[in-house]
BATI-652653 format. One line per 10 residues: number of its first residue (from 1); their letters; for each residue z, y, x of N, C-alpha, C. Coordinates in Angstrom, 2 decimals, padded with zeros to 5 digits. Example, Ala and Ser with C-alpha at 12.3 -4.5 7.8 and 13.67 -1.06 7.14 Angstrom:
# residues 2
1 = as = 007.80/-005.69/013.19/007.80/-004.50/012.30/007.80/-003.30/013.20; 007.08/-002.25/012.85/007.14/-001.06/013.67/007.87/000.03/012.90
This chain:
# residues 257
1 = mananeskfa = -045.80/014.85/049.92/-046.33/013.93/049.08/-046.43/012.39/049.89; -046.11/011.41/049.22/-046.27/010.21/049.97/-047.47/009.60/050.48; -047.54/009.04/051.56/-048.72/008.54/052.28/-049.01/007.22/051.56; -050.41/007.12/051.13/-050.65/005.85/050.38/-050.67/004.64/051.15; -050.74/004.90/052.61/-050.77/003.79/053.62/-049.31/003.53/054.22; -048.38/004.18/053.66/-046.92/004.20/054.24/-046.50/002.68/054.17; -045.79/002.34/055.08/-044.99/001.02/055.09/-043.84/001.06/054.13; -043.54/000.08/053.25/-042.42/-000.04/052.42/-041.54/-001.38/052.87; -040.28/-001.17/052.61/-039.39/-002.39/052.84/-039.09/-002.88/051.65; -038.77/-004.21/051.68/-038.71/-004.96/050.36/-037.15/-004.97/049.77
11 = lkllidkncn = -036.97/-004.90/048.55/-035.68/-005.28/047.92/-035.74/-006.13/046.88; -035.12/-007.17/046.77/-035.29/-008.25/045.88/-034.37/-007.97/044.72; -034.55/-008.03/043.53/-033.71/-007.74/042.33/-033.50/-008.99/041.59; -032.20/-009.01/041.05/-031.72/-010.07/040.10/-031.86/-009.41/038.78; -032.78/-009.54/037.77/-032.75/-008.92/036.50/-032.21/-009.79/035.28; -031.56/-009.18/034.44/-031.27/-009.91/033.25/-032.27/-009.49/032.24; -033.28/-010.12/031.85/-034.26/-009.95/030.89/-033.84/-009.51/029.54; -032.64/-010.29/029.05/-032.16/-009.94/027.84/-031.75/-008.68/027.54; -031.26/-007.85/028.35/-030.91/-006.57/028.35/-031.47/-005.60/029.25; -032.55/-006.13/029.91/-033.58/-005.29/030.84/-032.49/-004.54/031.71
21 = kvlfgeagkd = -031.78/-005.24/032.55/-030.76/-004.56/033.48/-030.91/-005.26/034.65; -030.67/-004.38/035.90/-030.56/-005.11/037.12/-029.16/-005.40/037.47; -028.89/-006.57/037.61/-027.57/-007.25/037.94/-027.11/-006.83/039.45; -028.00/-007.06/040.31/-027.79/-006.61/041.74/-029.04/-006.83/042.37; -029.04/-006.23/043.62/-030.35/-006.42/044.53/-029.84/-007.11/045.85; -030.84/-007.89/046.40/-030.59/-008.56/047.62/-031.20/-007.77/048.71; -030.45/-007.13/049.68/-031.22/-006.24/050.69/-030.96/-006.69/052.05; -031.81/-006.14/053.07/-031.61/-006.26/054.36/-031.11/-005.17/054.87; -031.07/-004.90/056.33/-030.46/-003.69/057.02/-031.16/-002.63/056.59; -032.65/-002.67/056.52/-033.11/-001.41/056.39/-033.09/-000.64/055.26
31 = fvdfifslls = -033.07/-001.33/054.08/-032.46/-000.52/052.79/-031.16/-000.02/052.71; -030.16/-000.95/053.44/-028.70/-000.59/053.30/-028.53/000.43/054.31; -029.35/000.65/055.26/-029.23/001.89/056.29/-029.81/003.29/055.52; -030.87/003.08/054.83/-031.27/004.08/054.12/-030.44/004.62/053.00; -029.67/003.70/052.30/-028.73/004.00/051.28/-027.60/004.91/051.94; -027.06/004.19/053.03/-025.94/005.00/053.61/-026.22/006.43/054.27; -027.87/006.59/054.70/-028.07/007.66/055.23/-028.39/008.76/054.51; -028.02/008.49/053.18/-028.34/009.75/052.03/-027.17/010.59/052.18; -025.98/010.12/052.74/-024.68/010.71/053.20/-025.13/012.05/054.09; -026.03/011.72/054.89/-026.32/012.59/056.16/-027.31/013.62/055.61
41 = lplgavtkll = -027.79/013.76/054.42/-028.75/014.83/053.96/-027.81/016.01/053.59; -028.18/017.31/054.20/-027.39/018.46/053.78/-027.86/018.93/052.35; -026.70/019.47/051.76/-027.07/019.84/050.24/-028.31/020.54/050.07; -028.63/021.65/050.99/-029.92/022.27/050.90/-031.17/021.40/051.02; -031.07/020.38/051.90/-032.23/019.69/051.94/-032.53/018.81/050.70; -031.24/018.35/050.14/-031.40/017.48/048.73/-032.05/018.46/047.65; -031.64/019.74/047.65/-032.19/020.68/046.71/-033.61/020.77/046.81; -034.02/021.00/048.15/-035.44/021.23/048.39/-036.13/020.06/047.92; -035.72/018.91/048.26/-036.46/017.65/048.06/-036.67/017.38/046.41; -035.50/017.61/045.79/-035.36/017.31/044.21/-036.14/018.46/043.46
51 = tkdsmvgsig = -036.07/019.58/043.92/-036.36/021.05/043.33/-035.48/021.37/042.28; -035.35/022.64/042.04/-034.47/023.23/041.03/-034.50/022.60/039.81; -035.54/022.45/039.18/-035.74/021.92/037.69/-035.22/020.77/037.60; -035.02/019.72/038.50/-034.58/018.30/038.38/-033.23/018.24/038.89; -032.56/019.42/039.40/-031.20/019.20/039.76/-030.14/019.46/038.63; -029.15/018.73/038.62/-028.09/018.73/037.55/-027.06/019.85/038.16; -026.63/020.53/037.21/-025.68/021.61/037.64/-026.28/023.05/037.96; -025.70/023.79/039.10/-026.28/025.11/039.37/-026.62/025.25/040.69; -026.36/024.23/041.50/-026.76/024.24/043.02/-028.35/024.65/042.98; -029.28/024.31/042.20/-030.65/024.69/042.37/-030.77/025.97/042.15
61 = eiydslgkld = -030.08/026.61/041.22/-029.96/028.05/041.04/-029.63/028.88/042.11; -028.65/028.44/042.85/-028.23/029.07/044.07/-029.29/028.92/045.09; -029.79/027.73/045.13/-030.93/027.69/046.07/-032.18/028.69/045.95; -032.44/028.72/044.72/-033.63/029.25/044.23/-033.31/030.83/044.37; -032.14/031.39/044.05/-031.88/032.69/044.20/-031.70/033.26/045.69; -031.36/032.43/046.57/-031.15/032.63/047.83/-032.65/032.99/048.64; -033.74/031.98/048.08/-034.83/032.02/048.66/-035.77/033.10/048.08; -035.51/033.70/046.84/-036.18/034.85/046.16/-035.43/036.11/046.75; -034.29/036.29/047.29/-033.71/037.41/047.56/-034.48/038.36/048.69; -034.57/039.39/048.21/-035.30/040.68/048.97/-034.72/040.62/050.42
71 = enyilsdkkv = -035.89/040.71/051.42/-035.40/040.74/052.76/-034.40/041.91/053.07; -034.58/043.06/052.32/-033.71/044.00/052.54/-032.06/043.78/052.34; -031.89/042.69/051.72/-030.41/042.47/051.48/-030.07/041.18/052.50; -031.01/040.81/053.28/-030.75/039.62/054.29/-030.15/040.12/055.66; -028.96/039.74/056.09/-028.70/040.11/057.32/-029.31/039.28/058.57; -029.62/037.96/058.25/-030.27/037.05/059.27/-031.18/036.19/058.59; -032.56/036.25/059.08/-033.55/035.41/058.51/-033.22/033.86/059.12; -032.50/033.82/060.13/-032.34/032.42/060.83/-031.42/031.77/060.10; -030.26/032.51/059.67/-029.12/031.99/058.78/-029.66/031.53/057.52; -030.59/032.34/056.70/-030.84/031.95/055.45/-031.88/030.74/055.65
81 = ssllnprvvs = -032.65/030.61/056.74/-033.41/029.51/056.99/-032.87/028.16/057.15; -031.59/028.43/057.86/-030.69/027.27/058.06/-030.14/026.59/056.77; -030.04/027.45/055.72/-029.74/026.88/054.42/-030.70/026.39/053.59; -031.85/027.14/053.65/-033.14/026.57/053.07/-033.83/025.41/053.44; -033.80/025.29/054.93/-034.45/024.31/055.51/-033.48/023.71/056.42; -032.27/023.14/056.08/-031.42/022.52/056.90/-031.88/021.42/057.75; -031.37/021.21/059.04/-031.94/020.05/059.68/-030.93/018.94/059.37; -031.28/017.58/059.43/-030.40/016.52/059.33/-029.62/016.30/060.27; -028.35/015.83/059.94/-027.37/015.34/060.90/-027.83/014.36/061.65; -027.78/014.28/062.87/-028.31/013.39/063.94/-027.80/012.05/063.69
91 = tssldlnfll = -028.64/011.07/063.71/-028.27/009.50/063.46/-028.94/008.76/064.57; -028.70/007.50/064.60/-029.44/006.79/065.58/-030.83/006.57/065.47; -031.28/006.95/064.37/-032.75/006.56/064.28/-033.20/007.55/063.08; -034.42/008.30/063.48/-034.87/009.31/062.44/-035.48/008.54/061.33; -036.08/007.43/061.35/-036.43/006.87/060.44/-035.45/006.62/059.30; -034.10/006.65/059.50/-033.39/006.46/058.30/-033.34/007.44/057.32; -033.76/008.75/057.80/-033.98/009.85/056.89/-035.48/009.95/056.49; -036.21/008.99/056.23/-037.71/009.22/056.17/-038.08/010.22/054.76; -036.91/010.41/053.90/-037.30/011.39/052.99/-037.55/013.05/053.47; -037.35/013.41/054.48/-037.52/014.45/054.86/-038.54/014.57/055.92
101 = ppatdehskr = -039.69/015.00/055.54/-040.80/014.95/056.62/-040.56/015.66/057.78; -041.23/015.37/058.87/-040.77/016.00/060.15/-040.81/017.63/060.24; -041.89/017.94/059.50/-042.23/019.48/059.44/-040.97/020.28/058.71; -040.13/019.48/058.03/-039.06/020.12/057.10/-037.89/020.39/058.11; -037.81/019.83/059.23/-036.69/020.20/060.21/-037.10/021.20/061.24; -037.41/022.46/060.86/-037.77/023.51/061.61/-036.70/023.83/062.93; -035.54/023.50/062.48/-034.49/023.75/063.43/-034.56/023.22/064.62; -034.67/021.65/064.41/-034.58/020.78/065.45/-035.95/021.04/066.38; -037.14/021.40/065.66/-038.27/021.84/066.50/-037.92/023.19/067.54; -037.28/023.67/067.04/-036.83/025.07/068.04/-035.72/024.89/068.83
111 = raiyicsntr = -034.89/023.93/068.69/-033.69/023.63/069.42/-033.75/023.50/070.84; -032.94/024.17/071.57/-033.16/024.33/073.12/-031.68/024.24/073.71; -031.63/023.82/074.79/-030.44/023.60/075.42/-030.59/024.64/076.77; -029.44/025.58/077.04/-029.83/026.57/077.94/-028.57/026.13/079.02; -029.19/026.23/080.38/-028.49/026.01/081.47/-028.25/027.38/082.44; -027.50/027.25/083.42/-027.20/028.48/084.33/-028.30/028.71/085.31; -028.89/029.60/085.34/-030.22/029.77/086.15/-029.79/030.06/087.92; -028.35/030.33/087.93/-027.90/030.46/089.23/-027.63/029.30/089.99; -028.24/028.97/091.31/-028.32/027.98/092.12/-027.26/028.33/093.31; -026.25/027.74/093.30/-025.32/028.05/094.35/-025.24/027.03/095.48
121 = qknsnyysps = -025.20/027.73/096.70/-025.10/026.90/097.80/-023.78/026.35/098.22; -023.68/025.13/098.62/-022.49/024.66/098.87/-022.55/023.78/100.13; -021.42/023.90/100.78/-021.44/023.44/102.28/-021.08/021.94/102.42; -021.90/021.41/103.08/-021.78/019.84/103.29/-021.83/019.48/104.65; -020.95/018.56/105.13/-020.83/017.94/106.53/-021.90/016.68/106.79; -022.41/016.75/107.90/-023.29/015.66/108.25/-023.03/015.13/109.70; -023.23/014.13/109.85/-023.12/013.31/111.30/-024.27/013.70/112.19; -023.93/014.21/113.33/-024.98/014.62/114.39/-025.06/013.73/115.39; -026.27/012.87/115.28/-026.40/011.86/116.31/-026.61/012.32/117.86; -026.89/013.68/117.91/-027.18/014.38/119.17/-025.78/014.52/119.95
131 = spghysqsnn = -024.52/014.77/119.12/-023.32/014.90/119.56/-022.45/013.76/118.91; -022.40/012.79/119.43/-021.73/011.53/118.87/-020.13/011.97/118.75; -019.61/011.74/117.42/-018.20/012.09/117.18/-018.17/013.55/116.71; -019.27/014.18/116.54/-019.16/015.53/116.05/-019.87/015.80/114.60; -019.27/016.54/113.76/-019.92/016.74/112.43/-020.36/018.34/112.32; -021.58/018.56/111.76/-022.01/019.90/111.55/-022.08/020.34/110.16; -022.04/021.48/109.91/-022.11/022.04/108.59/-023.54/022.43/108.14; -023.86/022.24/106.87/-025.35/022.50/106.31/-025.06/023.38/105.00; -025.69/024.41/104.80/-026.02/024.96/103.62/-027.24/024.89/103.01; -027.90/023.58/103.05/-029.06/023.32/102.53/-028.95/022.92/101.16
141 = assiceyvse = -027.76/021.98/101.02/-027.46/021.35/099.76/-027.29/022.25/098.85; -027.81/022.13/097.65/-027.38/023.06/096.36/-026.79/022.38/095.22; -026.09/023.06/094.52/-025.81/022.58/093.18/-025.86/023.54/092.06; -026.11/023.26/090.78/-026.31/023.94/089.84/-025.16/023.84/088.73; -024.72/025.06/088.22/-023.45/024.99/087.45/-023.61/023.93/086.21; -022.48/023.15/085.81/-022.58/022.10/084.94/-022.53/022.53/083.49; -022.51/023.77/083.27/-022.26/024.20/081.88/-023.53/024.47/081.24; -023.68/024.08/079.94/-024.74/024.18/078.93/-024.29/024.75/077.73; -025.41/025.44/076.99/-025.22/026.01/075.77/-026.27/025.95/074.77; -026.18/026.00/073.49/-027.19/026.03/072.57/-027.45/027.49/072.18
151 = vkgitcpgcn = -026.56/028.33/072.78/-026.73/029.84/072.42/-027.19/030.43/073.71; -028.35/031.20/073.84/-028.95/031.81/075.03/-028.20/033.01/075.32; -027.98/033.27/076.69/-027.51/034.56/077.18/-025.79/034.50/077.27; -025.16/033.49/076.97/-023.55/033.64/076.98/-023.19/033.53/078.35; -022.10/033.92/078.89/-021.75/034.05/079.96/-021.25/032.57/080.44; -021.56/032.29/081.88/-021.27/030.84/082.43/-019.84/031.13/082.78; -018.93/030.22/082.46/-017.46/030.11/082.95/-017.35/029.88/084.59; -018.49/029.32/085.04/-018.28/028.87/086.30/-018.53/029.90/087.31; -019.71/030.82/087.13/-020.08/031.81/087.96/-020.23/033.17/087.33; -019.96/033.25/086.13/-020.17/034.37/085.29/-021.60/035.03/085.28
161 = nrldkvaqfv = -022.73/033.98/085.67/-023.93/034.39/085.23/-024.26/034.00/083.87; -025.54/034.34/083.44/-025.93/034.14/082.09/-026.52/032.58/081.89; -026.42/031.94/080.81/-027.00/030.83/080.50/-028.30/031.02/079.87; -029.17/031.04/080.61/-030.61/031.78/079.88/-031.92/030.99/080.50; -031.51/029.80/081.07/-032.53/028.95/081.38/-032.77/027.74/080.76; -033.94/027.61/080.15/-034.23/026.31/079.19/-034.30/025.09/079.92; -033.57/024.13/079.62/-033.51/022.84/080.15/-034.68/022.10/079.77; -035.32/021.18/080.71/-036.52/020.62/080.30/-036.08/019.15/080.06; -036.55/018.79/078.87/-036.31/017.30/078.36/-037.17/016.32/078.90; -036.78/015.35/079.48/-037.74/014.13/080.04/-037.27/012.91/079.36
171 = npvmsgggav = -038.54/012.33/078.85/-038.45/010.98/078.17/-038.22/009.88/079.22; -037.45/009.01/078.96/-037.28/007.74/079.89/-038.63/006.98/079.77; -038.96/006.47/080.98/-040.13/005.81/081.35/-039.75/004.47/081.98; -040.40/003.44/081.51/-040.43/002.07/081.80/-041.12/002.07/083.24; -040.65/000.72/083.97/-041.54/000.43/085.16/-042.89/000.42/085.09; -043.34/000.02/083.95/-044.91/000.08/083.83/-045.51/001.31/083.46; -044.67/002.33/083.34/-045.08/003.60/082.89/-045.24/004.17/081.58; -045.06/003.07/080.53/-044.96/003.48/079.35/-043.45/004.11/078.92; -043.49/004.68/077.70/-042.22/005.31/077.30/-041.20/004.34/076.67; -040.06/004.59/076.81/-039.21/003.53/076.26/-038.85/004.09/074.78
181 = eseyegfveg = -038.87/003.03/074.13/-038.61/003.47/072.55/-037.17/003.59/072.25; -036.87/004.28/071.42/-035.45/004.59/071.16/-034.80/003.45/070.44; -033.72/003.19/070.77/-032.87/001.80/070.25/-032.62/002.08/068.88; -033.10/001.25/068.00/-032.76/001.27/066.59/-031.32/000.64/066.40; -030.43/001.52/065.86/-029.17/000.83/065.61/-028.68/001.05/064.18; -028.73/002.21/063.64/-028.55/002.20/062.17/-026.82/002.34/061.76; -026.65/001.79/060.73/-025.19/001.72/060.33/-024.71/000.38/060.20; -025.45/-000.64/059.89/-024.85/-001.97/059.58/-025.60/-003.00/060.38; -024.93/-004.19/060.47/-025.49/-005.24/061.29/-026.92/-005.76/060.57; -027.86/-006.34/061.50/-029.05/-006.62/060.88/-029.15/-008.12/060.74
191 = vvtysvmddl = -028.09/-009.00/060.90/-028.18/-010.38/060.67/-027.44/-010.77/059.46; -027.21/-009.84/058.55/-026.48/-010.10/057.39/-027.34/-009.58/056.18; -027.12/-010.42/055.09/-027.84/-010.10/053.90/-026.91/-009.36/052.94; -027.25/-008.21/052.37/-026.29/-007.55/051.51/-026.66/-007.45/050.03; -025.71/-007.57/049.16/-025.69/-007.28/047.82/-025.59/-005.83/047.51; -026.61/-005.23/046.63/-026.44/-003.92/046.42/-026.39/-003.88/044.78; -025.39/-003.38/044.47/-025.08/-003.48/042.99/-025.88/-002.28/042.21; -025.91/-002.31/041.09/-026.64/-001.45/040.29/-026.35/000.16/040.55; -025.21/000.29/040.79/-024.62/001.59/041.05/-024.62/001.94/042.70; -025.08/001.04/043.27/-025.55/001.39/044.99/-024.25/000.77/045.62
201 = tvvpmstiss = -023.26/000.24/045.12/-022.13/-000.28/045.78/-022.68/-001.35/046.84; -022.17/-001.34/048.11/-022.80/-002.44/048.95/-021.71/-003.44/049.54; -022.17/-004.67/049.37/-021.02/-005.62/049.94/-021.83/-006.77/050.74; -021.47/-007.30/051.50/-022.10/-008.59/052.24/-022.28/-009.69/051.28; -023.55/-010.37/051.23/-023.59/-011.26/050.35/-023.54/-012.70/050.80; -023.09/-013.52/049.97/-022.82/-015.02/050.22/-023.15/-015.80/049.10; -023.10/-017.01/049.08/-023.41/-017.80/047.86/-022.29/-017.79/046.91; -021.02/-017.89/047.39/-019.75/-017.70/046.52/-019.82/-016.19/045.79; -020.08/-015.22/046.57/-020.09/-013.98/045.90/-021.12/-013.94/044.83; -022.44/-014.45/045.16/-023.49/-014.31/044.14/-022.99/-015.06/042.91
211 = itllnkfqik = -022.36/-016.00/043.00/-021.80/-017.15/041.73/-020.83/-016.14/041.09; -019.91/-015.51/041.86/-018.77/-014.54/041.30/-019.41/-013.35/040.55; -020.37/-013.07/040.99/-021.10/-011.75/040.25/-021.74/-012.29/039.00; -022.31/-013.64/039.05/-022.80/-014.06/037.84/-021.83/-014.37/036.63; -020.64/-014.69/037.19/-019.50/-014.88/036.22/-019.04/-013.50/035.80; -018.99/-012.58/036.69/-018.54/-010.98/036.35/-019.53/-010.71/035.25; -020.61/-010.83/035.21/-021.65/-010.42/034.31/-021.70/-011.32/033.04; -020.87/-012.36/033.25/-020.92/-013.29/031.93/-022.32/-013.71/031.39; -023.14/-014.23/032.74/-024.25/-014.77/032.38/-024.17/-016.39/032.11; -024.57/-016.55/030.84/-024.50/-018.02/030.37/-026.01/-018.72/030.38
221 = dlgsleertv = -026.88/-017.77/030.37/-028.16/-018.41/030.22/-028.87/-018.21/031.45; -028.94/-019.14/032.46/-029.82/-018.91/033.87/-031.22/-018.50/033.41; -031.77/-018.89/032.37/-033.22/-018.54/032.09/-033.61/-017.43/031.84; -032.40/-016.59/031.40/-032.83/-015.10/031.08/-032.85/-014.25/032.37; -032.49/-014.91/033.52/-032.65/-014.29/034.83/-033.99/-014.23/035.46; -034.48/-013.09/035.92/-035.66/-013.06/036.83/-035.61/-012.31/038.08; -036.08/-012.83/039.10/-036.09/-012.51/040.43/-037.57/-011.63/040.63; -037.10/-010.40/041.10/-038.44/-009.58/041.28/-038.06/-008.87/042.66; -039.33/-008.73/043.34/-039.44/-008.09/044.56/-040.00/-006.68/044.39; -039.48/-005.67/044.87/-039.99/-004.41/044.79/-040.24/-003.67/046.07
231 = gvgfeeglkl = -040.87/-002.69/046.25/-041.31/-002.21/047.59/-040.41/-000.78/047.62; -039.86/-000.35/048.80/-039.27/000.82/048.72/-039.89/001.69/049.81; -040.39/002.89/049.21/-041.04/003.86/050.26/-040.52/005.24/049.87; -041.44/006.16/050.19/-041.01/007.59/049.85/-040.75/007.98/048.35; -041.75/007.64/047.57/-041.68/007.91/046.25/-040.20/007.31/045.55; -040.08/005.76/045.97/-038.95/005.32/045.46/-037.59/005.80/046.00; -037.66/006.11/047.16/-036.62/006.58/047.95/-036.13/008.05/047.30; -037.10/008.82/047.03/-036.68/010.05/046.47/-036.21/009.90/045.11; -036.56/008.88/044.24/-036.13/008.74/042.87/-034.53/008.06/043.09; -034.51/007.16/044.01/-033.17/006.74/044.37/-032.00/007.80/044.65
241 = lkvslqsktv = -032.44/008.89/045.43/-031.59/009.94/045.85/-031.32/010.64/044.33; -032.32/011.20/043.69/-032.33/011.81/042.54/-031.17/010.98/041.48; -031.51/009.97/041.03/-030.89/008.98/040.08/-029.37/008.87/040.64; -029.31/008.61/041.87/-027.94/008.47/042.50/-026.96/009.53/042.20; -027.49/010.86/041.88/-026.70/011.70/041.64/-026.50/012.02/040.20; -027.07/011.33/039.21/-027.01/011.41/037.92/-026.42/010.14/037.28; -026.52/009.13/037.92/-026.22/007.71/037.05/-025.51/006.81/037.83; -024.98/005.79/036.99/-024.15/004.79/037.64/-025.07/003.40/037.50; -026.27/003.55/036.94/-027.17/002.40/036.92/-028.44/002.68/037.68; -028.49/003.08/038.93/-029.47/003.42/039.81/-030.61/002.51/039.85
251 = ltdvflk = -030.40/001.33/040.20/-031.39/000.41/040.22/-032.28/000.14/039.02; -031.37/000.11/037.85/-032.10/-000.21/036.74/-032.94/001.02/036.30; -032.43/002.38/036.38/-033.15/003.45/036.07/-034.35/003.67/037.09; -034.37/003.30/038.17/-035.28/003.61/039.15/-036.63/002.38/038.80; -036.30/001.09/038.97/-037.20/000.22/039.03/-037.54/-000.64/037.69; -036.73/-000.23/036.54/-037.06/-000.72/035.21/-037.44/000.07/034.18; -037.28/001.36/034.37/-037.58/002.50/033.32/-038.74/003.24/033.78
């Protein structure tokens, strides 16, 4: 369920009032990044979000039947869970995929990287000031195998030991002691304004392109045009996802109907 206090980003729509249709939208980086991030959602996650009854076709039935299959017929609960609750493909910012609540991505919460627990001694030469011109050997320096795996217990190619030690993740820290925020990158440049068509086609916006679009739609009466700014949060994002799988007039269907 959407949070009543959630922040929304703005989308400016140009509407033809005569036919109650969105001609195009004027959007910034945040909305365009969200639109492109829909491509990263696994089919299982889309089905879970939209529910079986609102899905077009039979994918919803596949999802529902797998979820209801008796455990006596299941070879691996983990494999089934990875289909019913798939993790999102990693992007430069988790905020891009805000449709999936954090609790949905169970796999990423359990994810671990395993390293070799074998610490090998290696010889190192050091200069001895008590014996000028002479070097001595030390076995105090150690090195750890450089192999890692997401699968626990497989054999290390370096020493034939098992990769079974969980690596510890460390958050980067600024000089002042605070945590460094992840760099927001997304997919598109942030200094550009984009035109988003009714079918979610995205192109860079310019004055010339806007005039060209008005000519394309054969707009003769500028008084019939209305500019409207809408907010896009979880509920709107969910509708955009659903309608984009069913319609070529997505912005009109979501914001005018």
